[in-house]
N, C-alpha and C positions, 0 to 999 in steps of 0.2 A: 172512073178507072180505079180499081182496087190494087194497092201496092202489096206485093207478096215478096218476102225474103225467103230464099231457099238456102240451106246450108248442107254441105257434104263434107266428108272427111278425107284427109290425106291418107296414103297407104300406111299400113302398120303391120307388125308381126312378120316382117321380111317380104311382104308382098310388093310388087312393082306398080300396082294399080289399085284403085278403090272405086267400085262401080257407083257408089253413092255420089261421089264428086263428078264422075263422068256424066251421070244422068241429070244431076242438078244443073251443071253447066249447060248441057244441051237443052234442057227445058227452059231455062232462062233466056237462051238465045232466040227461041221461037215461042213466046208465051201465047196462051189462048187470047181470043178477042176480049177486050175489057179488063185484062190483067196486065199490070206493069210488074215485071219480075226482075229481081237482082239476085245474085248468087255469091256466096263466099265459101272458101275452103277452110275448114277448121283443122288445126293440128290434132292428132289422136293422142292428146296429152291431158291428164287431169289438171284442172285449174286453168291452164293457158287456153284451153278450148272455150271456156265460158267467157274469159276476158275478150277473146277475139269476137265471139258471138255478140257480147254486149256492145262493143265498138261498132259492129256492123249494123246492129239495130238502131243505134243512135244516129249513124250516118244515113241509113236508108229510110228511116221513119216509116216502116211498113205498118199495115193494118193487120197482116197475118204473117206468122213465121212458121215455116215447115222445115224442121231439121230432119236430115236423112242420114242413115248409117247402114253399114253392111251387117247382115246376120247370116254368116255362112252356115249352111245346113238347112235353112228354111227354104221351102219350095215356092213361096208366094210373096206378094207385097203385103206386109203386115203393118196395120195402122195401130199404134200403141195407145192403150187406154190410160196408163198411169206410170208415173216416175216415183221411185222410192229414194229416201234420203240415206243412201249408203253406197260407199265405194268398197268393193271387195274383188280384187284383181286375181284372176286365174292365170293371166299372162301379163307381162309388163306393158305399160303404154309406150309410146314412141320415145319417151325420155328415159325409160328404164324404171319408172316408178311402179310399185306394186302395193298400193294401200290395201289394208285388210280391216274390214269392219270399221271404217272411218265415216263419220257423217259428212255429207257434202256441205251442208250448212248447219253447223252446230246450233242446236236449239230450234232448228226449223221444223216445219210439219213433217210427219212421218212419210207423207206422200202427197202428190198433186195429181189431179185428173187432167187429162188433155182438155183444152177448151175448143178444140176442133170438133166438127160433127163426124165422129169417127165411123159410125155405121153408115152414114150417107156417103162418106168417102169410099168405104169398101164397096158399097153398092154401085157407085159410079165406075170404079175400076173394073168390077165384074161386068157391068153393062158394056164396057169398051172391049170386052173379050179377053180380059187378063185375070189371072188368079189373084185373089186377095182375101184377107180375113182380118178380124180384130185380134190383136195380141194383148194379153194381160200381164206380160212381163217384158220390160226392155233390158233385162239382165242387170248386172252390177258393174259393167265395164264403162268405158268412156261415153258410149251412147246414152246410157241411163244418166250419167253424170251431166251431160249436156242437156238432156230432156229436163231433169230436175232443175238444173241451173237456169234454163229458159223459163220454166214455170215460176220459179222463185223471183226472177227478175220482173216478170209480168205482174206478179201478185204484189210486189213490194216497191218497185221503182218505175215501172213502165206500164201503167194501167191503160186500158183501152185497146190493147193489142191482144189478139187471140193467137194461140200457138200450140204446137204438138210435135210429135215425132213419128217417123215412118222408117221401118226397116226393109231392106231389099236383099234379095238373094245374091249369091256369087254371079259374076259374069261368066259366060261359057269358057273364055280363055283362061280362067282361073282354075278350072277343074278338068283340064284335058287329061290329067294323069290319075284321076280318081273318080269314083262314082258318087258324085254329089249333085244335088239339084241346082239349076241355074236358070237365069233369064237373060235374054239379050239386053244390052244397054238401051237399045231403041225402045223396047217394050217397057222398061222401067221409066224411061223418059215420058212416054205417053201416059203411064199411070200417074206420074207426078203432076202432069198438066191437068189431068182429071181431078186429082185431089185438090190442087190449088183452086180450080174453077168451082168445085163443089163447096169448098170452105168459104169462098167469097160469096156464094149465092145462098148459103144455108146457115141460118142462125139456130134453128131448133132441129136437133138430130131426129132421124127416123127411129121408130120403136120396133126393132126386130131383134131376134135372139143373136147374141154374139159372144156368149159365155163359153166356158170350158169346164170340164169335169176334173182336170188336173193340170 
């Protein structure tokens, strides 16, 4: 039985819901066979989000951590390749903080790569009939902050755990008044189950193109 910790975010920027937490909660409630899942909701706050994440990892003792966040405007499930060591806020976090060009970990590496099999995860989601791709930027908001914070924790304090980050689109109810791409929460939940199962089964990623020209 492989232990997997999933994390999603509380609502932010005036929203009443966050599909990342809805999907994470539902996925953990009905995990795939052979997977033991737990879920935790992170505040959309620089600093505090990583503290809650660290406490959840210590409590759950997972073998795999998949952090999930909303990327409004993206049309598909995007499995992130790397996290960068910078906070640069275009909008305030849920506490009102707006850091600009600040290191997440002063003196830390410029970036960390995901230790999940990102391309195999994308392939599994597509095989399940859902849109997915590799993403080469997690942005510079709280999602990237959590991804980098997770990677740094795993590299320096909590060895032996693999982890990474997944971005999901808006839920349909969030875009009723505007033309933005969305995916039903049920579809995102299925994708997260596929990602968790693939991460548990796959140590060496598949070698297929997943790059971008810009």
